[in-house]
Steps between C-alpha positions, in 0.01 A plus 500: 500500500600688813567810294163467327324464835682805635403699191137394535499600865650835412247557222204387717422822689512727193262267317264507794510879515437522127208260530347706779549818299326342201211391720462853638493646152232248401243664727265757341245608764182690417599794718804570281405377155118481504428851369765471231368169370136615500583830327712330233203279412226762516402437138452131580256583777313719250480207259374291788221751563415495130464122512267536798281746306490268198407205722215694662370599158510142371318380811220756464422476127255244366645184348406365160159331522561182307219312326358237733244261350272248662712206389799655683328505839597144583837610644366825646236373743717456808363661818618839619727481805693745711874531453709269715779757466333845505610769261637725776735223616682472167716815538581403859668168425629588153643846579516572873640160597799519260561860614513382862754235403712765324485721810611206713807445283570874501522507879741209484720638220437877515490521120259765375575404139369151561192634682417767242559287192328192638188709574497749213717289279717757329876481510722770354841381386771766513733276301255386235328842473150368465188447706382147575127492573360207692406409854206411710268796439579512131453124470160511667377813321620390156330167557181673616489730196556211258244284680221758505573608144455142382191458721332803343599401148396133518185527714477128571202402719567355842382148594215653704392737222151351466398597854660841462300561186177328611483506881140371489600205282291615201728542200407743222661531155464741211423410139868425432519261793705727725418534869282786625613536859272645766725455802707746698712715268810472718470120509453484124802723443713287731368189329681593177846507662594136520817485286763519639474464877603815685544319830737251337702760310538729803590206724771362273633848424546598865570163660701379200719807537530428872607144426781619272601763754524242778689258277769759446512620860536161666708343219252225422701377202842493665558132409504407868177301488312686775139385468387757759605783269310344211188467713519866601529597134206283392257616772401827318437307178287248688295781652448657157392162360244452777354844432473413131328169575250677725380703202396181322340361817297821538379473136637843422740374234553215260816294548669654193427850634697414812781336304538802270493745790758307701729464200472871423583605856791259528657611171468870580644454849796304362575765236469782754721324753773426246506859384697604805582185701745230391377145463416349840749218437791741442752577773391865492128418488442637851534868401378731222727632229470850646648384831823387337508806275461735796767311692745516211422867436561586864828313499614669180430843652728432795875549465778365719627170623177411680299519178767310310508225760121471509483494122719191506215320675273561201520356151307634204237265360399528132129500578462537875714809550699404813568172675620487860777245547512296821803562716747225582468348842775430744528817705339561832402851396249359253305297751273787597418588138290196416119470540374481854167329450340215311303744286824661388631156404190437290528838324869436428427156356676300771 
């Protein structure tokens, strides 16, 4: 036992130095790697712009004007109300808020791959030689395009359609029994965009993505039973649910419009997140695939004992790329390598 203790004490300092070296290599600041990452994914930004153009076109064109008879007006006579959550606020909490959270984690970890891919959502794998498209902006824009495409194709009347069509309360119908609206054209056009709910789909796309991102970052599913982590993860979903409920309370959507929109946004956000992030309950769920690929590529490019020693701290994972192994404790040199704050403990799953 004495010999084993002596050997551990002798091996302690080198392990600490190797751990510090691995931590230094794990930093990818914007100043050094930002231009490279953005240039490598220029085509993805072009696709993003194309999605924006498609979304604008779908928003401008007229939806399908579905047949609305007099006997259908029973569920369409709800009063017109202002939006509890205005339209301009939707991009703020569904896009800008998750981006701010990503920037916060960047300044703590100095990982431009995590920042870029969590915002744009495109991770290039040097080992797998393919492009993985996902992320916040793609999740929201893909959801928006699908939502507005379905809105225009279905043309379902909103619950307040009667007062949009007949603001004076005098309903008029043609010989086939279809409505002959004499209200404001913009209100009538908007009145045929009930299914699915855009507020709900955008909310669950952006905030659902944020919930998955936080779950991976703070190790919500680390089997330690931390209720605080679970509450932090659920808060974005609760906010998205409240926004969706407000659409029914404002009589802008039927309940199944909201349900379909929320389900659509949640599914798209989950698919986009999993395209380049591991499962939140995995040990490597805190970082994107590209982070581990870049780390392994950088280590493979370095020759010498230092690279060989640092490589020993990493083990290849069949799906995650690289997994960082915790160092053995017992040496005084490792005491200054651990997290120094409670937030670091939460992010590391302790």
